[in-house]
C-alpha positions, 0 to 999 in steps of 0.5 A: 500500500506504499504506492497508494500512500505516496499518491495520497501524500502528493494529493495532500501536498497539492491541496496545501499549495492552494490552502497554505494556511490550513493547519488541518491539511498540514496536520493530515500531511504530517500524519501521512509523512510519518506513516510513509516513514518520511520522518524529516518531512513529518517533523517539519510539519510538526515544527510549523504547526507548533509555531502556529500554536496548533492544538493538535501539534502534540498529537502529531509528534506523539505518532513520530516513530510509532506508526507501523504499516 
């Protein structure tokens, strides 16, 4: 299912281009990055969410390294 996950990541990245201030989309993208073992990108999403004081940022970082597929 890695291919399907990669396609979803691409779609959400494209969506974020059009709605760059939407933290819910960024949160979803960060979750997908961690699921796809793209930890550096997931951490970048977390850092951006943390800077904006997004309430779910702590939830995103809690999934770092613990998502298994």
